[in-house]
C-alpha positions as CSV (number, residue, x, y, z in Angstrom):
1,M,-7.1,-15.2,-18.8
2,D,-10.7,-16.4,-18.0
3,A,-11.1,-19.3,-16.1
4,T,-14.3,-20.2,-16.6
5,R,-13.6,-24.1,-16.8
6,P,-12.0,-26.2,-14.0
7,L,-9.0,-26.9,-16.3
8,D,-8.7,-23.7,-17.4
9,A,-8.4,-22.8,-13.2
10,L,-5.6,-25.3,-13.0
11,N,-3.7,-23.8,-16.2
12,V,-3.6,-20.5,-14.5
13,S,-2.2,-22.0,-11.8
14,R,0.7,-23.9,-13.9
15,N,4.1,-23.2,-12.4
16,K,2.5,-21.8,-9.2
17,R,2.7,-23.0,-5.8
18,I,-0.8,-24.8,-5.1
19,I,-2.4,-26.6,-1.9
20,V,-3.7,-30.1,-2.8
21,E,-5.7,-31.7,-0.3
22,L,-6.8,-35.3,-0.3
23,K,-9.4,-37.8,1.0
24,N,-7.4,-39.0,3.5
25,G,-6.8,-35.4,5.0
26,R,-3.3,-35.1,3.9
27,Q,-2.0,-31.8,2.5
28,F,0.7,-31.2,-0.3
29,I,2.1,-27.9,-1.2
30,G,4.2,-27.4,-4.3
31,L,4.8,-26.2,-7.7
32,L,2.0,-27.5,-10.2
33,R,3.9,-28.5,-13.3
34,S,1.3,-30.7,-15.0
35,F,-2.4,-32.4,-15.0
36,D,-4.3,-34.1,-17.2
37,I,-8.1,-34.3,-17.8
38,H,-8.7,-36.4,-14.5
39,I,-6.8,-33.9,-12.3
40,N,-3.9,-36.2,-11.8
41,V,-1.4,-33.7,-10.9
42,V,2.5,-33.5,-10.4
43,L,4.1,-31.0,-8.0
44,E,7.5,-30.0,-7.6
45,D,9.2,-29.3,-4.7
46,A,6.5,-30.9,-2.6
47,E,6.3,-31.0,1.0
48,E,3.6,-33.1,2.8
49,R,1.5,-31.5,5.8
50,I,-0.6,-33.6,8.1
51,E,-3.1,-31.2,10.0
52,G,-1.1,-28.2,8.9
53,E,2.3,-29.7,10.3
54,L,5.3,-30.1,7.9
55,K,5.6,-34.1,7.8
56,R,8.1,-34.4,5.1
57,K,9.5,-32.8,2.1
58,L,9.2,-35.3,-1.3
59,G,10.7,-33.1,-4.2
60,V,8.3,-34.3,-7.4
61,V,5.0,-36.2,-6.5
62,F,2.3,-37.6,-8.9
63,L,-1.1,-37.3,-7.2
64,R,-4.1,-39.3,-8.3
65,G,-6.9,-37.2,-9.4
66,D,-9.6,-39.5,-7.7
67,A,-8.0,-38.9,-4.1
68,I,-8.2,-34.9,-4.2
69,I,-10.8,-33.3,-2.7
70,L,-9.5,-29.8,-3.1
71,I,-7.1,-27.4,-5.0
72,S,-6.0,-24.3,-3.8
73,P,-3.6,-21.3,-4.5
74,A,-0.9,-21.5,-1.8
């Protein structure tokens, strides 16, 4: 699939592990289950990392798109 638009790139990553970094510096790593046009994302089997160090395992999390600064394959 050609990921020429931002939502296409996210769609390619659906059901794969991604890293989401927030404005506050926290990172969440998990399986991308869903997202919407506001880039709100739902991760499954998520874990929170602060400065690269595992802080806690969270399971399913919802992250608001307006707090996200980076999304990358894990």
